[in-house]
N, C-alpha and C positions, 0 to 999 in steps of 0.2 A: 506113487502118490504120497506115500508116507514121508519120503525124504524132502519133497517139495514143500510140504506143510511145515515141517520142522525148520527148513531153511527160511521160509517166509516169516514164521514166528521169531526166529533168531534175528533176522535182519530188521524186523519191526522193533524188536526190543533194543537192538543196537542203535537204531535211529532215534528212538525215544530217549535213551540214555545220553546220546550225543547232543540232542537238543537241550536236555536238562543241564548238562555240563557247560555247554556254550552260554546258555542264559545265566547260569551261576557265575561263570567267568566274566561275562560282560557286566553283570551287576556289581561284582566285586571290583572290577577295573574302573568302572565309572565312579564308584564311591571313593576308591583310593586315589583316583586321579583328581577328584575334587579336593580331597584333603591335602594331597601333595602340592597342588597348584597354589594353595593359599597358606599352608603351614610354614614353609621356609621363611617367609617374611613376617607374617602376622602384623601387617601394617594396619594401624588404627586410622583408617581413612576418615571415618566420621569425626573422630576427635581432632584430627588435623584440620579438617574443613571448618569445624565449629570454632576452633581457636582463632583462625584467620577471620572468620565471619564476625565473631564477637569483638575482636580487637578493632576491626574496621568500623563496626557499629559504635563502639565506645569513642573512637576518634571523631566520628561524625556527630555523636550526641553531645560529648563534653566540649571538645574544641580547646581544652586547656591541657598543657603537657603535664602539669602536676596532678590533676584529677585523673588523667588517662594513665599515668604511671601508677597511681594508687589502685586503680581498677585492674591493671595488668599484674600487679603484685598479688592481688587476691585471686585472679585467674590462675596464676602460676601455682598458688597454694592448693587450689582445687584440683588442678591437674596432678600435682605431686601426691595428693591423697589417693589418686587412681593409678599411681605408678609411672607417670610420665614426667619428664623434665621439660619445662617450657619456660623460655626466657623471651619476654617481649620488651622491645625498646622502641620509643617513639621520639622523633625529633622534628621540630618545626623548621621547615626549609624556608618558606616565605609566609606571608600573612595567613593564607588559608590552605597551604599545601604542607602536608605532614608526610614524613618518611617512616614507615612501619617496618620493623625487622623482627621476625619471629624465628626462634631456634627451638625445634621440637626434637627431643631425643628419647629413644627407648633403648633397650639393651641390644637391639639389632639394627636400628636405623637412626640416622641423624639428618634432619631436614632443616634447611634454612630458607626462609622466604623473605624477600624484600618487596615491599609494595608502597606505591605512592597513593595517598588518599587526600582528596580535596573535600573541604567541608562547605 
């Protein structure tokens, strides 16, 4: 009887330690997987979307290439203060059709977006 009780306690202890190690391993793996999946790129998704959104909005609001260019220079200065390189150029294709070209650069990514905007 004595050996069975010790074996039962030992196996219970081993199972408890195994469950604790597995849960610790899964927690660590899930946290490191989250960091690994996002850290190699560090893409500023929000900043890229907002640059395109604000530039499109400026084209629709102003409708004049000179005013839009002034707005985009200021937008580029704001992004430069945050460590991003943004170049926005606008050209008038026809009366109310504008071609918008955005170049967004960081130390790891270079993105160029071409978009046609009608006012």
